C-alpha positions as CSV (number, residue, x, y, z in Angstrom):
1,X,116.1,118.6,85.0
2,X,113.9,120.9,86.2
3,X,112.5,121.3,89.6
4,X,109.2,119.7,88.6
5,X,111.3,116.7,87.2
6,X,113.0,116.4,90.1
7,X,110.1,116.2,92.3
8,X,108.5,113.9,90.4
9,X,111.6,111.2,90.3
10,X,111.3,111.2,94.0
11,X,107.6,110.9,94.1
12,X,108.0,107.9,91.5
13,X,110.4,106.0,93.4
14,X,108.6,106.4,96.6
15,X,105.4,105.1,95.1
16,X,107.3,102.1,93.8
17,X,108.8,101.3,97.1
18,X,105.3,101.5,98.9
19,X,104.0,99.4,96.5
20,X,106.8,96.8,96.3
21,X,107.0,96.3,100.2
22,X,103.2,96.1,100.1
23,X,102.2,98.7,102.5
24,X,100.2,100.5,99.8
25,X,98.6,99.6,96.5
26,X,99.1,100.3,93.1
27,X,96.2,102.7,93.1
28,X,98.6,104.9,95.4
29,X,100.6,106.0,92.1
30,X,99.8,109.7,91.4
31,X,97.9,110.2,94.7
32,X,98.4,111.0,98.3
33,X,99.3,107.1,99.3
34,X,97.1,105.4,102.0
35,X,99.3,102.9,103.7
36,X,99.4,100.3,106.2
37,X,100.2,101.5,109.6
38,X,98.1,104.8,109.1
39,X,95.7,104.2,112.2
40,X,99.1,103.7,114.3
41,X,100.6,106.8,113.0
42,X,97.4,108.7,114.0
43,X,97.4,106.9,117.3
44,X,101.2,108.3,117.6
45,X,100.2,111.9,116.7
46,X,97.1,111.8,119.1
47,X,99.4,111.1,122.1
48,X,101.5,114.3,121.7
49,X,101.1,117.6,123.7
50,X,100.4,119.6,120.7
51,X,97.5,117.4,119.7
52,X,95.8,117.4,123.2
53,X,96.1,120.9,123.3
54,X,94.4,121.9,119.8
55,X,91.0,122.7,119.9
56,X,90.5,123.3,115.9
57,X,92.4,121.2,112.9
58,X,92.6,121.7,109.5
59,X,92.9,118.3,107.4
60,X,93.4,117.2,103.9
61,X,90.7,114.9,102.6
62,X,92.9,112.0,101.7
63,X,92.3,108.4,103.0
64,X,95.8,108.2,104.2
65,X,94.6,111.0,107.0
66,X,91.0,109.6,107.6
67,X,92.0,107.8,111.1
68,X,93.4,111.1,112.0
69,X,90.5,113.1,111.2
70,X,88.3,110.5,113.0
71,X,90.4,111.0,116.1
72,X,89.8,114.4,116.0
73,X,86.3,114.2,115.9
74,X,86.3,111.7,118.5
75,X,87.9,114.0,120.8
76,X,85.5,116.8,120.1
77,X,87.9,119.0,118.2
78,X,86.7,121.2,115.5
79,X,87.6,120.0,112.1
80,X,87.9,121.7,108.8
81,X,88.6,119.6,105.9
82,X,89.9,120.6,102.6
83,X,87.2,120.6,99.8
84,X,88.9,118.0,97.2
85,X,90.7,120.1,94.3
86,X,89.6,123.3,96.3
87,X,86.7,123.0,93.9
88,X,84.1,125.3,95.5
89,X,84.2,129.1,96.1
90,X,84.0,128.4,100.1
91,X,86.9,125.8,100.1
92,X,86.7,124.0,103.4
93,X,83.8,122.0,105.0
94,X,83.1,122.6,108.5
95,X,82.9,119.4,110.5
96,X,81.7,119.9,114.2
97,X,81.3,116.9,116.1
98,X,78.7,118.6,118.6
99,X,76.5,118.9,115.4
100,X,77.0,115.7,113.6
101,X,74.5,112.5,113.7
102,X,77.1,110.3,112.4
103,X,80.3,108.4,114.3
104,X,83.7,109.9,113.9
105,X,84.8,107.3,111.8
106,X,81.8,107.9,109.0
107,X,81.5,111.7,109.4
108,X,85.4,111.9,108.7
109,X,85.3,110.6,105.2
110,X,85.1,112.8,102.0
111,X,81.7,111.2,101.1
112,X,79.9,112.4,104.4
113,X,81.4,115.6,104.6
114,X,79.9,116.3,100.9
115,X,76.6,115.5,102.1
116,X,76.2,116.6,105.7
117,X,78.8,119.3,106.5
118,X,78.5,122.9,105.3
119,X,81.0,124.8,103.1
120,X,82.7,127.8,104.7
121,X,85.2,130.4,103.5
122,X,88.4,131.5,105.3
123,X,86.2,134.7,106.9
124,X,84.0,132.1,108.8
125,X,86.6,129.9,110.2
126,X,88.2,130.2,113.7
127,X,92.1,130.1,113.6
128,X,93.8,126.6,113.3
129,X,95.4,125.2,115.7
130,X,97.0,122.3,114.0
131,X,97.1,121.8,110.4
132,X,97.4,117.8,109.0
133,X,98.5,117.3,105.5
134,X,99.3,114.2,103.0
135,X,102.5,113.7,101.7
136,X,104.1,111.6,99.1
137,X,107.9,111.8,100.5
138,X,109.4,114.0,103.2
139,X,112.7,114.6,104.8
140,X,113.6,115.3,108.4
141,X,114.2,119.1,107.4
142,X,110.5,119.3,107.2
143,X,110.4,119.6,103.3
144,X,107.6,117.7,101.8
145,X,106.5,116.7,98.2
146,X,102.8,116.4,98.0
147,X,101.1,114.4,94.7
148,X,101.9,117.2,92.4
149,X,98.7,119.2,92.1
150,X,99.5,122.1,94.7
151,X,96.6,122.1,96.4
152,X,98.0,121.6,100.0
153,X,100.4,124.7,99.5
154,X,97.2,127.0,98.4
155,X,95.0,125.7,100.9
156,X,97.7,126.5,103.5
157,X,98.6,129.8,101.8
158,X,94.9,130.9,102.0
159,X,95.2,130.5,105.9
160,X,98.3,132.0,106.5
161,X,97.2,135.2,104.4
162,X,93.7,135.2,106.3
163,X,95.6,134.8,109.7
164,X,94.6,131.5,110.5
165,X,97.4,130.1,110.5
166,X,100.5,131.5,112.3
167,X,104.1,130.8,113.3
168,X,102.9,128.9,116.3
169,X,100.4,126.6,114.0
170,X,102.0,123.1,113.9
171,X,101.7,121.7,110.8
172,X,101.9,117.8,111.0
173,X,102.2,114.9,108.2
174,X,101.4,111.3,108.7
175,X,103.3,108.9,106.5
176,X,104.9,105.5,106.5
177,X,108.3,105.2,107.3
178,X,109.1,104.5,104.0
179,X,108.0,108.0,103.0
180,X,110.9,109.7,105.1
181,X,113.9,110.1,102.9
182,X,117.2,110.7,104.0
183,X,118.2,113.1,101.1
184,X,117.6,116.9,100.4
185,X,114.6,117.6,98.8
186,X,113.4,119.8,95.9
187,X,111.7,122.9,97.2
188,X,110.0,125.8,95.6
189,X,109.3,129.3,97.2
190,X,105.5,128.5,97.4
191,X,106.1,125.2,99.1
192,X,105.7,125.0,102.8
193,X,107.5,122.9,105.3
194,X,106.1,120.6,108.2
195,X,106.9,120.9,112.0
196,X,106.2,116.8,112.7
197,X,106.3,113.7,111.1
198,X,104.4,111.0,112.3
199,X,105.0,107.4,110.9
200,X,103.8,104.1,112.3
201,X,107.1,103.8,114.3
202,X,108.0,107.0,115.4
203,X,107.9,111.0,116.0
204,X,110.2,113.2,114.2
205,X,110.7,116.5,115.1
206,X,111.6,119.0,112.1
207,X,113.9,122.1,112.7
208,X,111.9,125.3,112.4
209,X,111.6,126.8,109.0
210,X,110.4,129.6,107.3
211,X,107.0,130.0,105.7
212,X,105.4,131.4,102.8
213,X,103.4,134.5,104.1
214,X,100.4,134.0,101.5
215,X,99.6,133.3,98.0
216,X,102.4,133.7,95.6
217,X,100.7,134.6,92.7
218,X,103.8,134.6,90.2
219,X,104.3,130.7,90.7
220,X,100.4,130.0,90.0
221,X,99.4,129.4,86.1
222,X,96.6,131.2,84.8
223,X,94.7,127.9,84.2
224,X,95.2,127.1,88.0
225,X,93.8,130.3,89.0
226,X,90.5,130.1,86.5
227,X,90.0,126.5,87.7
228,X,90.0,127.1,91.7
229,X,87.0,129.8,92.4
230,X,88.8,131.3,95.4
231,X,91.9,132.0,93.4
232,X,90.1,133.5,90.8
233,X,87.6,135.6,93.0
234,X,90.9,136.9,94.7
235,X,92.9,137.7,91.5
236,X,90.0,139.7,90.2
237,X,90.3,141.7,93.7
238,X,93.9,142.1,93.5
239,X,94.5,142.8,89.4
240,X,91.0,144.6,88.8
């Protein structure tokens, strides 16, 4: 079984468990699953010292992390949210609560970000204090599986490569407790690990782990580079 097949088998098992337990919906399959308890996980995360110390947060755009993004804005933290599928040359939205006319809960949605927030490139961003990512499955060693498209890995790699995410930047995922698996998980060289897992029940501190030093070009198919504008631009700079 290939690495991708191993990952997909775990994803399918976790999606099924969430749906069967009725803590997520059948629509979760194929995506970062929203889950009952997401707001509680956001509440637990907001009580941690790293959260209180963070002034600048980068987050994924999925509904499962909406409550985390809303809390960040309610606490006047600067929020960078990834553009879905990294589909623009400037791959992040800048959501500044000091300039927003919307409520935090509304400003934190993908639709409001697309309609109201400026796009920025990494050259225009501040260093990131805390990264929030979604996961389909994660284990206590911090190995996570996303939905399989690889966007989070690319986003984090871009930020690492440009010096915006460093060794002291905490990487967090919020998930339902059913998404935390007590088994080894398949891992590729471009995968990053998380430092903290927050569920609706508890907080799990993961052991320190290596991080990719940036984009790993051999791991990215040509069609992915062509589909993501910022990768296409960097590939031209690198290889031409």
